[in-house]
Each structure stands twice: as structure tokens, then as C-alpha cells.
N, CA, C, O and CB atoms as a CASP TS submission, in Angstrom:
PFRMAT TS
TARGET T0000
AUTHOR 0000-0000-0000
METHOD Language model
MODEL 1
PARENT N/A
ATOM      1  N   MET     1     -31.655  -2.637   2.777  1.00  0.00           N
ATOM      2  CA  MET     1     -30.449  -2.550   3.536  1.00  0.00           C
ATOM      3  C   MET     1     -29.584  -2.656   2.898  1.00  0.00           C
ATOM      4  O   MET     1     -29.671  -3.505   2.012  1.00  0.00           O
ATOM      5  CB  MET     1     -30.246  -3.274   4.431  1.00  0.00           C
ATOM      6  N   SER     2     -28.462  -1.952   3.001  1.00  0.00           N
ATOM      7  CA  SER     2     -26.906  -2.271   2.504  1.00  0.00           C
ATOM      8  C   SER     2     -26.139  -3.297   2.760  1.00  0.00           C
ATOM      9  O   SER     2     -26.263  -3.734   3.904  1.00  0.00           O
ATOM     10  CB  SER     2     -26.091  -1.443   2.871  1.00  0.00           C
ATOM     11  N   ARG     3     -25.435  -3.797   2.124  1.00  0.00           N
ATOM     12  CA  ARG     3     -24.118  -4.774   2.556  1.00  0.00           C
ATOM     13  C   ARG     3     -23.273  -4.323   2.976  1.00  0.00           C
ATOM     14  O   ARG     3     -23.018  -3.281   2.373  1.00  0.00           O
ATOM     15  CB  ARG     3     -23.474  -5.462   1.747  1.00  0.00           C
ATOM     16  N   PRO     4     -22.018  -4.702   4.446  1.00  0.00           N
ATOM     17  CA  PRO     4     -20.704  -4.277   4.177  1.00  0.00           C
ATOM     18  C   PRO     4     -19.949  -3.968   2.907  1.00  0.00           C
ATOM     19  O   PRO     4     -19.699  -4.738   1.979  1.00  0.00           O
ATOM     20  CB  PRO     4     -20.100  -5.055   4.662  1.00  0.00           C
ATOM     21  N   ARG     5     -19.647  -2.747   3.038  1.00  0.00           N
ATOM     22  CA  ARG     5     -18.194  -2.817   2.071  1.00  0.00           C
ATOM     23  C   ARG     5     -17.352  -3.789   2.019  1.00  0.00           C
ATOM     24  O   ARG     5     -16.740  -4.018   3.063  1.00  0.00           O
ATOM     25  CB  ARG     5     -17.279  -1.901   2.338  1.00  0.00           C
ATOM     26  N   LYS     6     -17.105  -4.519   0.996  1.00  0.00           N
ATOM     27  CA  LYS     6     -15.852  -5.458   0.864  1.00  0.00           C
ATOM     28  C   LYS     6     -14.982  -4.756   0.760  1.00  0.00           C
ATOM     29  O   LYS     6     -15.046  -3.722   0.096  1.00  0.00           O
ATOM     30  CB  LYS     6     -15.721  -6.380  -0.143  1.00  0.00           C
ATOM     31  N   PRO     7     -13.594  -5.278   1.610  1.00  0.00           N
ATOM     32  CA  PRO     7     -12.514  -4.455   1.225  1.00  0.00           C
ATOM     33  C   PRO     7     -11.793  -4.674  -0.112  1.00  0.00           C
ATOM     34  O   PRO     7     -11.672  -5.771  -0.657  1.00  0.00           O
ATOM     35  CB  PRO     7     -11.599  -4.550   2.212  1.00  0.00           C
ATOM     36  N   ASP     8     -11.378  -3.628  -0.530  1.00  0.00           N
ATOM     37  CA  ASP     8     -10.858  -3.449  -1.916  1.00  0.00           C
ATOM     38  C   ASP     8      -9.078  -3.480  -1.751  1.00  0.00           C
ATOM     39  O   ASP     8      -8.302  -3.019  -0.914  1.00  0.00           O
ATOM     40  CB  ASP     8     -11.518  -1.844  -2.598  1.00  0.00           C
ATOM     41  N   PHE     9      -8.944  -4.150  -2.812  1.00  0.00           N
ATOM     42  CA  PHE     9      -7.337  -4.444  -2.802  1.00  0.00           C
ATOM     43  C   PHE     9      -6.985  -3.161  -3.138  1.00  0.00           C
ATOM     44  O   PHE     9      -5.896  -2.827  -2.671  1.00  0.00           O
ATOM     45  CB  PHE     9      -6.664  -5.622  -3.877  1.00  0.00           C
ATOM     46  N   TRP    10      -7.493  -2.416  -3.730  1.00  0.00           N
ATOM     47  CA  TRP    10      -6.689  -0.801  -4.111  1.00  0.00           C
ATOM     48  C   TRP    10      -7.323   0.187  -3.235  1.00  0.00           C
ATOM     49  O   TRP    10      -7.320   1.382  -3.528  1.00  0.00           O
ATOM     50  CB  TRP    10      -6.933  -0.149  -5.861  1.00  0.00           C
ATOM     51  N   ASP    11      -7.819  -0.231  -2.265  1.00  0.00           N
ATOM     52  CA  ASP    11      -8.123   0.738  -1.200  1.00  0.00           C
ATOM     53  C   ASP    11      -6.918   1.136  -0.285  1.00  0.00           C
ATOM     54  O   ASP    11      -6.542   0.354   0.588  1.00  0.00           O
ATOM     55  CB  ASP    11      -9.216   0.162  -0.339  1.00  0.00           C
ATOM     56  N   ASP    12      -6.203   2.559  -0.510  1.00  0.00           N
ATOM     57  CA  ASP    12      -4.929   2.686   0.139  1.00  0.00           C
ATOM     58  C   ASP    12      -5.062   3.087   1.299  1.00  0.00           C
ATOM     59  O   ASP    12      -4.059   3.245   1.996  1.00  0.00           O
ATOM     60  CB  ASP    12      -4.068   3.454  -0.428  1.00  0.00           C
ATOM     61  N   ARG    13      -6.328   3.348   1.785  1.00  0.00           N
ATOM     62  CA  ARG    13      -6.748   3.736   3.429  1.00  0.00           C
ATOM     63  C   ARG    13      -6.129   5.289   3.901  1.00  0.00           C
ATOM     64  O   ARG    13      -6.040   5.717   5.052  1.00  0.00           O
ATOM     65  CB  ARG    13      -5.941   2.410   4.627  1.00  0.00           C
ATOM     66  N   GLU    14      -5.881   5.723   3.090  1.00  0.00           N
ATOM     67  CA  GLU    14      -5.212   7.374   3.365  1.00  0.00           C
ATOM     68  C   GLU    14      -6.280   8.127   3.794  1.00  0.00           C
ATOM     69  O   GLU    14      -6.481   9.143   3.129  1.00  0.00           O
ATOM     70  CB  GLU    14      -4.546   8.243   1.967  1.00  0.00           C
ATOM     71  N   THR    15      -7.036   7.915   4.732  1.00  0.00           N
ATOM     72  CA  THR    15      -7.972   8.917   5.214  1.00  0.00           C
ATOM     73  C   THR    15      -8.144   9.648   6.047  1.00  0.00           C
ATOM     74  O   THR    15      -9.015  10.506   6.190  1.00  0.00           O
ATOM     75  CB  THR    15      -8.693   8.685   5.335  1.00  0.00           C
ATOM     76  N   THR    16      -6.958   9.228   6.928  1.00  0.00           N
ATOM     77  CA  THR    16      -6.979  10.356   8.106  1.00  0.00           C
ATOM     78  C   THR    16      -5.419  11.538   7.572  1.00  0.00           C
ATOM     79  O   THR    16      -4.488  11.250   6.820  1.00  0.00           O
ATOM     80  CB  THR    16      -6.673   9.294  10.104  1.00  0.00           C
ATOM     81  N   PRO    17      -5.623  12.530   8.141  1.00  0.00           N
ATOM     82  CA  PRO    17      -4.425  13.189   7.969  1.00  0.00           C
ATOM     83  C   PRO    17      -3.217  12.830   8.147  1.00  0.00           C
ATOM     84  O   PRO    17      -2.397  13.114   7.274  1.00  0.00           O
ATOM     85  CB  PRO    17      -4.429  14.004   8.489  1.00  0.00           C
ATOM     86  N   LYS    18      -2.891  12.256   9.091  1.00  0.00           N
ATOM     87  CA  LYS    18      -1.855  11.929   9.404  1.00  0.00           C
ATOM     88  C   LYS    18      -1.350  10.684   8.391  1.00  0.00           C
ATOM     89  O   LYS    18      -0.239  10.262   8.712  1.00  0.00           O
ATOM     90  CB  LYS    18      -1.959  11.713  10.786  1.00  0.00           C
ATOM     91  N   ASP    19      -1.783  10.205   7.558  1.00  0.00           N
ATOM     92  CA  ASP    19      -1.658   9.370   6.267  1.00  0.00           C
ATOM     93  C   ASP    19      -1.736  10.229   5.304  1.00  0.00           C
ATOM     94  O   ASP    19      -0.726  10.241   4.601  1.00  0.00           O
ATOM     95  CB  ASP    19      -2.660   8.303   6.030  1.00  0.00           C
ATOM     96  N   VAL    20      -2.828  11.199   4.902  1.00  0.00           N
ATOM     97  CA  VAL    20      -2.869  11.644   3.599  1.00  0.00           C
ATOM     98  C   VAL    20      -1.517  12.431   3.086  1.00  0.00           C
ATOM     99  O   VAL    20      -0.887  12.038   2.104  1.00  0.00           O
ATOM    100  CB  VAL    20      -4.088  12.511   3.505  1.00  0.00           C
ATOM    101  N   ALA    21      -1.127  13.631   3.889  1.00  0.00           N
ATOM    102  CA  ALA    21       0.137  14.488   3.794  1.00  0.00           C
ATOM    103  C   ALA    21       0.986  13.627   3.262  1.00  0.00           C
ATOM    104  O   ALA    21       1.336  13.768   2.090  1.00  0.00           O
ATOM    105  CB  ALA    21       0.709  15.096   5.085  1.00  0.00           C
ATOM    106  N   PRO    22       1.499  12.498   4.114  1.00  0.00           N
ATOM    107  CA  PRO    22       2.842  11.333   3.886  1.00  0.00           C
ATOM    108  C   PRO    22       2.596  10.959   2.957  1.00  0.00           C
ATOM    109  O   PRO    22       3.458  11.237   2.124  1.00  0.00           O
ATOM    110  CB  PRO    22       3.156  10.114   4.719  1.00  0.00           C
ATOM    111  N   GLY    23       1.768  10.391   2.571  1.00  0.00           N
ATOM    112  CA  GLY    23       1.024   9.598   1.075  1.00  0.00           C
ATOM    113  C   GLY    23       1.209  10.171   0.083  1.00  0.00           C
ATOM    114  O   GLY    23       1.681   9.540  -0.863  1.00  0.00           O
ATOM    115  N   ALA    24       0.898  11.601  -0.060  1.00  0.00           N
ATOM    116  CA  ALA    24       1.256  12.254  -1.066  1.00  0.00           C
ATOM    117  C   ALA    24       2.503  12.971  -1.599  1.00  0.00           C
ATOM    118  O   ALA    24       2.653  13.488  -2.706  1.00  0.00           O
ATOM    119  CB  ALA    24       0.568  12.858  -1.024  1.00  0.00           C
ATOM    120  N   ALA    25       3.528  12.876  -0.385  1.00  0.00           N
ATOM    121  CA  ALA    25       4.803  13.264  -0.402  1.00  0.00           C
ATOM    122  C   ALA    25       5.515  12.115  -0.596  1.00  0.00           C
ATOM    123  O   ALA    25       6.662  12.327  -0.989  1.00  0.00           O
ATOM    124  CB  ALA    25       5.197  13.969   0.709  1.00  0.00           C
ATOM    125  N   ASN    26       5.197  10.893  -0.442  1.00  0.00           N
ATOM    126  CA  ASN    26       5.888   9.752  -0.824  1.00  0.00           C
ATOM    127  C   ASN    26       5.330   9.684  -2.515  1.00  0.00           C
ATOM    128  O   ASN    26       6.282   9.464  -3.264  1.00  0.00           O
ATOM    129  CB  ASN    26       5.472   8.335   0.272  1.00  0.00           C
ATOM    130  N   ARG    27       4.534   9.770  -2.951  1.00  0.00           N
ATOM    131  CA  ARG    27       4.073   9.704  -4.294  1.00  0.00           C
ATOM    132  C   ARG    27       4.411  10.703  -5.388  1.00  0.00           C
ATOM    133  O   ARG    27       4.421  10.426  -6.588  1.00  0.00           O
ATOM    134  CB  ARG    27       2.806   9.683  -4.209  1.00  0.00           C
ATOM    135  N   LEU    28       4.702  11.965  -4.831  1.00  0.00           N
ATOM    136  CA  LEU    28       5.110  12.815  -5.180  1.00  0.00           C
ATOM    137  C   LEU    28       6.990  12.663  -5.601  1.00  0.00           C
ATOM    138  O   LEU    28       7.564  13.084  -6.605  1.00  0.00           O
ATOM    139  CB  LEU    28       4.564  13.662  -4.182  1.00  0.00           C
ATOM    140  N   LYS    29       7.425  12.097  -4.703  1.00  0.00           N
ATOM    141  CA  LYS    29       8.861  11.564  -4.455  1.00  0.00           C
ATOM    142  C   LYS    29       9.126  10.458  -5.820  1.00  0.00           C
ATOM    143  O   LYS    29       9.770  10.704  -6.839  1.00  0.00           O
ATOM    144  CB  LYS    29       8.951  10.679  -2.734  1.00  0.00           C
ATOM    145  N   VAL    30       8.623   9.572  -5.569  1.00  0.00           N
ATOM    146  CA  VAL    30       8.574   8.551  -6.427  1.00  0.00           C
ATOM    147  C   VAL    30       7.861   8.981  -8.016  1.00  0.00           C
ATOM    148  O   VAL    30       8.103   8.351  -9.045  1.00  0.00           O
ATOM    149  CB  VAL    30       7.771   7.428  -5.618  1.00  0.00           C
ATOM    150  N   LEU    31       7.190   9.867  -7.957  1.00  0.00           N
ATOM    151  CA  LEU    31       7.090  10.122  -9.543  1.00  0.00           C
ATOM    152  C   LEU    31       8.137  11.222  -9.854  1.00  0.00           C
ATOM    153  O   LEU    31       8.620  11.306 -10.983  1.00  0.00           O
ATOM    154  CB  LEU    31       5.496  10.659 -10.057  1.00  0.00           C
ATOM    155  N   LYS    32       8.402  11.858  -9.096  1.00  0.00           N
ATOM    156  CA  LYS    32       9.967  12.820 -10.196  1.00  0.00           C
ATOM    157  C   LYS    32      11.159  11.774  -9.901  1.00  0.00           C
ATOM    158  O   LYS    32      12.136  12.101 -10.573  1.00  0.00           O
ATOM    159  CB  LYS    32      10.716  14.964  -9.359  1.00  0.00           C
ATOM    160  N   GLU    33      11.415  10.588  -9.097  1.00  0.00           N
ATOM    161  CA  GLU    33      12.020   9.478  -9.897  1.00  0.00           C
ATOM    162  C   GLU    33      11.275   8.533 -10.798  1.00  0.00           C
ATOM    163  O   GLU    33      12.180   7.745 -11.072  1.00  0.00           O
ATOM    164  CB  GLU    33      12.623   8.693  -9.049  1.00  0.00           C
ATOM    165  N   LEU    34      10.579   8.252 -11.215  1.00  0.00           N
ATOM    166  CA  LEU    34      10.174   7.567 -12.414  1.00  0.00           C
ATOM    167  C   LEU    34      10.085   8.616 -13.492  1.00  0.00           C
ATOM    168  O   LEU    34       9.855   8.207 -14.630  1.00  0.00           O
ATOM    169  CB  LEU    34       8.829   6.802 -12.228  1.00  0.00           C
ATOM    170  N   ILE    35      10.240   9.970 -13.290  1.00  0.00           N
ATOM    171  CA  ILE    35      10.239  10.711 -14.503  1.00  0.00           C
ATOM    172  C   ILE    35      12.001  11.000 -14.935  1.00  0.00           C
ATOM    173  O   ILE    35      12.630  11.039 -15.992  1.00  0.00           O
ATOM    174  CB  ILE    35       9.268  12.223 -14.197  1.00  0.00           C
ATOM    175  N   GLN    36      12.239  11.116 -13.891  1.00  0.00           N
ATOM    176  CA  GLN    36      14.023  10.651 -14.149  1.00  0.00           C
ATOM    177  C   GLN    36      14.473  10.086 -14.989  1.00  0.00           C
ATOM    178  O   GLN    36      15.071  10.374 -16.026  1.00  0.00           O
ATOM    179  CB  GLN    36      14.650   9.888 -13.375  1.00  0.00           C
ATOM    180  N   HIS    37      13.927   8.563 -14.138  1.00  0.00           N
ATOM    181  CA  HIS    37      14.437   7.218 -14.914  1.00  0.00           C
ATOM    182  C   HIS    37      14.162   7.166 -16.213  1.00  0.00           C
ATOM    183  O   HIS    37      14.995   6.699 -16.990  1.00  0.00           O
ATOM    184  CB  HIS    37      13.881   5.972 -14.420  1.00  0.00           C
ATOM    185  N   ALA    38      12.599   7.774 -16.774  1.00  0.00           N
ATOM    186  CA  ALA    38      12.075   7.609 -18.199  1.00  0.00           C
ATOM    187  C   ALA    38      12.598   8.287 -19.161  1.00  0.00           C
ATOM    188  O   ALA    38      12.461   8.178 -20.380  1.00  0.00           O
ATOM    189  CB  ALA    38      10.838   7.876 -18.331  1.00  0.00           C
ATOM    190  N   LEU    39      13.664   9.530 -18.057  1.00  0.00           N
ATOM    191  CA  LEU    39      14.218  10.145 -19.344  1.00  0.00           C
ATOM    192  C   LEU    39      15.584   9.755 -19.285  1.00  0.00           C
ATOM    193  O   LEU    39      16.259  10.300 -20.158  1.00  0.00           O
ATOM    194  CB  LEU    39      14.066  11.748 -19.493  1.00  0.00           C
ATOM    195  N   SER    40      16.342   8.816 -18.368  1.00  0.00           N
ATOM    196  CA  SER    40      17.613   8.437 -18.685  1.00  0.00           C
ATOM    197  C   SER    40      17.492   6.890 -19.570  1.00  0.00           C
ATOM    198  O   SER    40      16.618   6.034 -19.706  1.00  0.00           O
ATOM    199  CB  SER    40      18.491   8.379 -17.213  1.00  0.00           C
ATOM    200  N   THR    41      18.671   7.062 -19.984  1.00  0.00           N
ATOM    201  CA  THR    41      19.077   5.172 -20.601  1.00  0.00           C
ATOM    202  C   THR    41      19.501   4.276 -19.822  1.00  0.00           C
ATOM    203  O   THR    41      20.359   3.482 -20.209  1.00  0.00           O
ATOM    204  CB  THR    41      20.258   4.920 -21.627  1.00  0.00           C
ATOM    205  N   GLU    42      18.847   4.215 -18.249  1.00  0.00           N
ATOM    206  CA  GLU    42      19.116   3.323 -17.397  1.00  0.00           C
ATOM    207  C   GLU    42      18.101   2.220 -17.664  1.00  0.00           C
ATOM    208  O   GLU    42      16.951   2.523 -17.983  1.00  0.00           O
ATOM    209  CB  GLU    42      19.131   3.875 -16.068  1.00  0.00           C
ATOM    210  N   PRO    43      18.528   0.796 -17.531  1.00  0.00           N
ATOM    211  CA  PRO    43      17.204   0.023 -18.159  1.00  0.00           C
ATOM    212  C   PRO    43      16.274  -0.156 -16.560  1.00  0.00           C
ATOM    213  O   PRO    43      16.629   0.431 -15.538  1.00  0.00           O
ATOM    214  CB  PRO    43      17.741  -1.894 -19.100  1.00  0.00           C
ATOM    215  N   LEU    44      15.615  -0.656 -16.600  1.00  0.00           N
ATOM    216  CA  LEU    44      14.489  -0.749 -15.455  1.00  0.00           C
ATOM    217  C   LEU    44      14.234  -2.213 -15.379  1.00  0.00           C
ATOM    218  O   LEU    44      13.894  -3.023 -16.241  1.00  0.00           O
ATOM    219  CB  LEU    44      13.013   0.111 -15.793  1.00  0.00           C
ATOM    220  N   ASP    45      14.591  -2.374 -13.633  1.00  0.00           N
ATOM    221  CA  ASP    45      14.690  -4.010 -12.986  1.00  0.00           C
ATOM    222  C   ASP    45      13.519  -3.837 -12.168  1.00  0.00           C
ATOM    223  O   ASP    45      12.751  -2.896 -11.967  1.00  0.00           O
ATOM    224  CB  ASP    45      16.225  -4.544 -11.955  1.00  0.00           C
ATOM    225  N   ALA    46      13.611  -5.030 -11.753  1.00  0.00           N
ATOM    226  CA  ALA    46      12.320  -5.357 -10.419  1.00  0.00           C
ATOM    227  C   ALA    46      12.967  -4.975  -9.453  1.00  0.00           C
ATOM    228  O   ALA    46      12.080  -4.776  -8.622  1.00  0.00           O
ATOM    229  CB  ALA    46      11.718  -6.979 -10.020  1.00  0.00           C
ATOM    230  N   SER    47      14.496  -4.581  -8.688  1.00  0.00           N
ATOM    231  CA  SER    47      14.668  -4.072  -7.546  1.00  0.00           C
ATOM    232  C   SER    47      14.379  -2.361  -7.679  1.00  0.00           C
ATOM    233  O   SER    47      14.128  -1.648  -6.707  1.00  0.00           O
ATOM    234  CB  SER    47      16.101  -4.528  -7.083  1.00  0.00           C
ATOM    235  N   LEU    48      14.454  -1.987  -8.789  1.00  0.00           N
ATOM    236  CA  LEU    48      14.229  -0.376  -8.780  1.00  0.00           C
ATOM    237  C   LEU    48      12.455  -0.183  -8.696  1.00  0.00           C
ATOM    238  O   LEU    48      11.931   0.701  -8.020  1.00  0.00           O
ATOM    239  CB  LEU    48      14.982   0.433 -10.460  1.00  0.00           C
ATOM    240  N   VAL    49      11.711  -1.151  -9.487  1.00  0.00           N
ATOM    241  CA  VAL    49      10.313  -1.171  -9.011  1.00  0.00           C
ATOM    242  C   VAL    49       9.985  -1.268  -7.655  1.00  0.00           C
ATOM    243  O   VAL    49       8.989  -0.675  -7.240  1.00  0.00           O
ATOM    244  CB  VAL    49       9.684  -2.143  -9.549  1.00  0.00           C
ATOM    245  N   ALA    50      10.723  -1.971  -6.866  1.00  0.00           N
ATOM    246  CA  ALA    50      10.343  -2.699  -5.565  1.00  0.00           C
ATOM    247  C   ALA    50      10.610  -1.483  -4.616  1.00  0.00           C
ATOM    248  O   ALA    50       9.878  -1.227  -3.660  1.00  0.00           O
ATOM    249  CB  ALA    50      11.308  -4.182  -5.183  1.00  0.00           C
ATOM    250  N   LYS    51      11.883  -0.645  -5.008  1.00  0.00           N
ATOM    251  CA  LYS    51      12.227   0.496  -4.211  1.00  0.00           C
ATOM    252  C   LYS    51      11.184   1.231  -4.293  1.00  0.00           C
ATOM    253  O   LYS    51      10.618   1.393  -3.212  1.00  0.00           O
ATOM    254  CB  LYS    51      13.384   1.214  -4.555  1.00  0.00           C
ATOM    255  N   TRP    52      10.636   1.826  -5.337  1.00  0.00           N
ATOM    256  CA  TRP    52       9.620   2.466  -5.623  1.00  0.00           C
ATOM    257  C   TRP    52       8.641   2.578  -4.827  1.00  0.00           C
ATOM    258  O   TRP    52       8.165   3.537  -4.219  1.00  0.00           O
ATOM    259  CB  TRP    52       9.257   2.134  -6.514  1.00  0.00           C
ATOM    260  N   HIS    53       8.203   0.717  -4.939  1.00  0.00           N
ATOM    261  CA  HIS    53       6.984   0.230  -4.285  1.00  0.00           C
ATOM    262  C   HIS    53       6.770   0.563  -3.010  1.00  0.00           C
ATOM    263  O   HIS    53       5.696   0.976  -2.574  1.00  0.00           O
ATOM    264  CB  HIS    53       6.896  -1.052  -4.305  1.00  0.00           C
ATOM    265  N   THR    54       8.189   0.329  -2.117  1.00  0.00           N
ATOM    266  CA  THR    54       8.524   0.954  -0.837  1.00  0.00           C
ATOM    267  C   THR    54       8.385   2.122  -0.461  1.00  0.00           C
ATOM    268  O   THR    54       7.723   2.385   0.543  1.00  0.00           O
ATOM    269  CB  THR    54       9.523   0.854  -0.591  1.00  0.00           C
ATOM    270  N   ALA    55       8.984   3.050  -1.194  1.00  0.00           N
ATOM    271  CA  ALA    55       8.925   4.014  -0.834  1.00  0.00           C
ATOM    272  C   ALA    55       7.311   4.798  -0.736  1.00  0.00           C
ATOM    273  O   ALA    55       6.876   5.708  -0.030  1.00  0.00           O
ATOM    274  CB  ALA    55       9.873   4.472  -1.563  1.00  0.00           C
ATOM    275  N   CYS    56       6.755   4.004  -1.738  1.00  0.00           N
ATOM    276  CA  CYS    56       5.103   5.011  -1.641  1.00  0.00           C
ATOM    277  C   CYS    56       4.195   4.528  -0.693  1.00  0.00           C
ATOM    278  O   CYS    56       3.067   5.018  -0.634  1.00  0.00           O
ATOM    279  CB  CYS    56       4.073   4.983  -3.095  1.00  0.00           C
ATOM    280  N   PHE    57       4.623   3.433   0.220  1.00  0.00           N
ATOM    281  CA  PHE    57       4.003   3.183   1.544  1.00  0.00           C
ATOM    282  C   PHE    57       4.742   3.327   2.719  1.00  0.00           C
ATOM    283  O   PHE    57       4.178   3.118   3.793  1.00  0.00           O
ATOM    284  CB  PHE    57       3.534   1.968   1.604  1.00  0.00           C
ATOM    285  N   SER    58       6.083   3.699   2.676  1.00  0.00           N
ATOM    286  CA  SER    58       6.903   3.964   3.765  1.00  0.00           C
ATOM    287  C   SER    58       6.280   5.051   4.915  1.00  0.00           C
ATOM    288  O   SER    58       5.715   6.099   4.605  1.00  0.00           O
ATOM    289  CB  SER    58       8.218   4.471   3.146  1.00  0.00           C
ATOM    290  N   GLY    59       6.491   4.606   6.237  1.00  0.00           N
ATOM    291  CA  GLY    59       5.842   5.359   7.035  1.00  0.00           C
ATOM    292  C   GLY    59       4.487   5.771   7.382  1.00  0.00           C
ATOM    293  O   GLY    59       4.263   6.662   8.201  1.00  0.00           O
ATOM    294  N   LEU    60       3.348   4.952   6.597  1.00  0.00           N
ATOM    295  CA  LEU    60       2.085   5.033   6.744  1.00  0.00           C
ATOM    296  C   LEU    60       1.647   4.356   7.621  1.00  0.00           C
ATOM    297  O   LEU    60       2.046   3.195   7.709  1.00  0.00           O
ATOM    298  CB  LEU    60       1.505   4.836   5.835  1.00  0.00           C
ATOM    299  N   SER    61       0.534   4.949   8.699  1.00  0.00           N
ATOM    300  CA  SER    61       0.243   3.997   9.521  1.00  0.00           C
ATOM    301  C   SER    61      -0.317   2.632   9.524  1.00  0.00           C
ATOM    302  O   SER    61      -0.186   1.758  10.381  1.00  0.00           O
ATOM    303  CB  SER    61      -0.272   4.462  10.068  1.00  0.00           C
ATOM    304  N   TYR    62      -0.953   2.608   8.429  1.00  0.00           N
ATOM    305  CA  TYR    62      -1.793   1.105   8.217  1.00  0.00           C
ATOM    306  C   TYR    62      -0.594   0.030   7.733  1.00  0.00           C
ATOM    307  O   TYR    62      -1.101  -1.091   7.708  1.00  0.00           O
ATOM    308  CB  TYR    62      -3.208   1.217   6.782  1.00  0.00           C
ATOM    309  N   VAL    63       0.402  -0.001   7.457  1.00  0.00           N
ATOM    310  CA  VAL    63       1.435  -0.388   6.734  1.00  0.00           C
ATOM    311  C   VAL    63       2.727  -1.096   7.644  1.00  0.00           C
ATOM    312  O   VAL    63       3.794  -0.482   7.669  1.00  0.00           O
ATOM    313  CB  VAL    63       1.825   0.866   5.965  1.00  0.00           C
ATOM    314  N   GLY    64       2.617  -2.225   8.287  1.00  0.00           N
ATOM    315  CA  GLY    64       3.579  -2.694   8.929  1.00  0.00           C
ATOM    316  C   GLY    64       5.231  -2.574   8.369  1.00  0.00           C
ATOM    317  O   GLY    64       5.589  -2.718   7.200  1.00  0.00           O
ATOM    318  N   VAL    65       5.979  -2.317   9.371  1.00  0.00           N
ATOM    319  CA  VAL    65       7.216  -2.513   8.417  1.00  0.00           C
ATOM    320  C   VAL    65       7.498  -3.583   7.935  1.00  0.00           C
ATOM    321  O   VAL    65       8.220  -3.468   6.945  1.00  0.00           O
ATOM    322  CB  VAL    65       8.305  -2.236   8.876  1.00  0.00           C
ATOM    323  N   ASN    66       7.121  -5.072   8.330  1.00  0.00           N
ATOM    324  CA  ASN    66       7.593  -6.324   7.708  1.00  0.00           C
ATOM    325  C   ASN    66       6.397  -6.403   6.725  1.00  0.00           C
ATOM    326  O   ASN    66       6.319  -7.405   6.014  1.00  0.00           O
ATOM    327  CB  ASN    66       7.819  -7.697   8.782  1.00  0.00           C
ATOM    328  N   ASP    67       5.345  -5.312   6.613  1.00  0.00           N
ATOM    329  CA  ASP    67       4.340  -6.248   5.441  1.00  0.00           C
ATOM    330  C   ASP    67       5.049  -6.189   3.957  1.00  0.00           C
ATOM    331  O   ASP    67       5.474  -5.144   3.465  1.00  0.00           O
ATOM    332  CB  ASP    67       2.534  -5.459   5.225  1.00  0.00           C
ATOM    333  N   GLU    68       5.093  -7.150   3.486  1.00  0.00           N
ATOM    334  CA  GLU    68       5.662  -7.585   1.971  1.00  0.00           C
ATOM    335  C   GLU    68       4.698  -7.053   1.059  1.00  0.00           C
ATOM    336  O   GLU    68       5.007  -6.355   0.093  1.00  0.00           O
ATOM    337  CB  GLU    68       5.806  -9.273   1.671  1.00  0.00           C
ATOM    338  N   CYS    69       3.384  -7.423   1.400  1.00  0.00           N
ATOM    339  CA  CYS    69       2.101  -6.989   0.514  1.00  0.00           C
ATOM    340  C   CYS    69       2.392  -5.570   0.101  1.00  0.00           C
ATOM    341  O   CYS    69       2.451  -5.348  -1.109  1.00  0.00           O
ATOM    342  CB  CYS    69       0.587  -7.049   1.368  1.00  0.00           C
ATOM    343  N   PHE    70       2.601  -4.487   1.031  1.00  0.00           N
ATOM    344  CA  PHE    70       2.904  -3.340   0.562  1.00  0.00           C
ATOM    345  C   PHE    70       4.092  -3.035   0.172  1.00  0.00           C
ATOM    346  O   PHE    70       4.301  -2.560  -0.944  1.00  0.00           O
ATOM    347  CB  PHE    70       2.610  -2.598   1.245  1.00  0.00           C
ATOM    348  N   LEU    71       5.488  -3.385   1.478  1.00  0.00           N
ATOM    349  CA  LEU    71       6.947  -2.935   1.086  1.00  0.00           C
ATOM    350  C   LEU    71       7.644  -3.743   0.315  1.00  0.00           C
ATOM    351  O   LEU    71       8.343  -4.672   0.722  1.00  0.00           O
ATOM    352  CB  LEU    71       7.785  -2.737   2.149  1.00  0.00           C
ATOM    353  N   GLY    72       7.415  -3.290  -1.265  1.00  0.00           N
ATOM    354  CA  GLY    72       8.225  -3.899  -2.232  1.00  0.00           C
ATOM    355  C   GLY    72       7.833  -5.325  -2.830  1.00  0.00           C
ATOM    356  O   GLY    72       8.431  -5.664  -3.851  1.00  0.00           O
ATOM    357  N   ALA    73       7.054  -6.036  -2.387  1.00  0.00           N
ATOM    358  CA  ALA    73       7.120  -7.288  -2.792  1.00  0.00           C
ATOM    359  C   ALA    73       6.597  -7.367  -4.105  1.00  0.00           C
ATOM    360  O   ALA    73       6.559  -8.449  -4.690  1.00  0.00           O
ATOM    361  CB  ALA    73       6.501  -8.130  -1.929  1.00  0.00           C
TER
END
């Protein structure tokens, strides 16, 4: 008998078509911004990282609008 799966911190829960496409689009957008920033001379700061973090999870069904764990905290 197997034990129930323990929730994983890294499990992004993008298992439905409702979240898979937007999640991939969010990450692609952020990846492009990361590359652009890496090629610039601009310093990296916490507010920029928080912005990218928010953008990765924005609009996904399992993320609450005020969920600080997912939105840039």
C-alpha cells in the first residue's frame, strides 16, 4: 500500500490545460526579460526579481491574487 503523496514545495500544479499554456507563456516572457537584463549593464535588485516572480505565476488558477508566497514575496 502506498502512502499519499506529500505536497512538494516545487510542484507548480500546472496540470490542466487551463494553466499549462499560460504558465509556459509566463515563463517564456520572463526568460526573455532575464536574458535581456543579463546582456545589459543594469544592476540586479530584489524588486526586479520580485517582478519576474510575480509574472511567472500571474493568472494561474491555483494562485490567489494576494498570495504572497507565489506573487513576488
